[in-house]
N, C-alpha and C positions, 0 to 999 in steps of 0.2 A: 504493500499499499504507500510505503516510503518512496518509491519509484514514481507513481503516479502522481505524489504532492510534488516530488521534485519535478514533473514535466510541468505542471502548472506553475510553479514558480519560476522556473526557465521563460514562460510565455510573456513573463512582466519584463525581462530583459535586465541588466546591469546588474545581476546579483550572481553572486556566488554560491554554490549549492554543495554540501558534501552530506553524503549517506553516513550514519557510524551505528555500530550494534554494541551495545555494554556488556553481551555476551562473548563478543570477541574483540576483546579489550584493546587489542592492536591497532583496533578500527579507529577508536576515540582519539581525536585529535583537539585536545585541550587548547592550544593557541588558536585554532580557528573557532572555538567555541568562545573563546575569551572575547577575540576581535568582532564576532557576530553581532549584528544589531539584532536578530529574533532567532528563535529555536523553537523549532516543532518538535513535539517528543510522542512517540508512539508506545503502544503497550498492549500485550494481548491480555485478554481480561482473566486473571485467576481466582476462583474464589468469589466471584465480585469485586475486585480489586486489580489495582495494578500489579506487574509482576516482582519479585522479591527482588529480582536485580536492580530493578528500577528506584525501587523503596531503599535500597542499599544505597545504591549511589546518591540519592536525593538526601540521604542522612549521615553520608560518612564521606564523602567523596568534596574536596574542598581544592580542587585544582585548578577551577574557575569562578569567575563571580558571575551570577546568573541578572543580579542586578540591575534594573532599568532596562532590560531586555524585552521584547514583544516575547511572548509565549505562547505557544498554541497545543493541542493536542489532540490524538485520535488513538482510537483502539480498534481491535480486532476480537471477535469471540465465537465460541464452538456454537452457540445458538441465540436467538431471539434474548432469551431472557436468563443470560449469560454474565451479565453484570457490566458490560460495557461504559455504559451511562457512569456507572459508578467509580470505574476505573478512570474515566476521562476525569469525574469531578476532583477525583483522589489527587491525577496528575497537577490541575489546575491548581488545586489547593496549595501543594508543594511549590507551583511555581510562584503565588503569592506570597508566601511564607520566604521565599528568596529573591523577594523584593521584585518579580516581574510585573509586567503589564500583559494580562495576559485575553487573548481574542480568540474570537472564533467565527466572526462577522454574524453569527444571530440572524434576527430578522431583519437587519440594517442592512443588507445588500439584496435582498427579495428573494423569491423564492429561486434553487430549493433553500431553505430555511434549514441551517447549520447551528443548533441552540446550544450546545458544549464543544462539538467536535464530531467529525463523522468517524462512523462507524459500518464495518464489513464484517459481515458473518461468514466463517469458513465455508460454507457450500456455494458462496456469491461473492467471491472477492474481487471476480472480475467485471462482476454485472454493477461496482461501485467505480471504476475506473472514472467517469465521468464527474462523478462527486467528490472524489479524492484530488483530480486536477483542479477542479474549481476552487476547493480549499486551499489548496497550495496558492492559486492565484492571488484570491481574497488575501490571504495572510502576507503574502509579498507584496501587494497594493497597499496594503495601509503599514507594512515598515518602511516603504517609498515614500508614503504621506509622512510619517511621524520622524523620519529619520533623515530626510534626502532633501 
């Protein structure tokens, strides 16, 4: 899903994007995150919450400051009632604690509404391609509006 978000961000232009995976720690570029003006974080929903790896990162990793950055979140889940909305809410709460400005586009950009962040279900990941691209574009446009 992150790849679809990246495609949407790249539609805006003039923005550098890098995908990272906390499970593969060698992909995390702390200098890039530190220099970024926006950070979009995704999580699979586990037990109706964010992944333990992401929780650990929020709680213990102080290699970069997230304060003042635009933050947005998305989630995947195995089923409709798998807790993806709670997982996104939890990520957004952690972002607020870190001093980030959280954004989803909500209802402010019209339909489709993306209230907290987009969700994709295991059996329909590709069916949400357009929604995730749109989310990436909206977050990128807001970052440009705020920081450029």
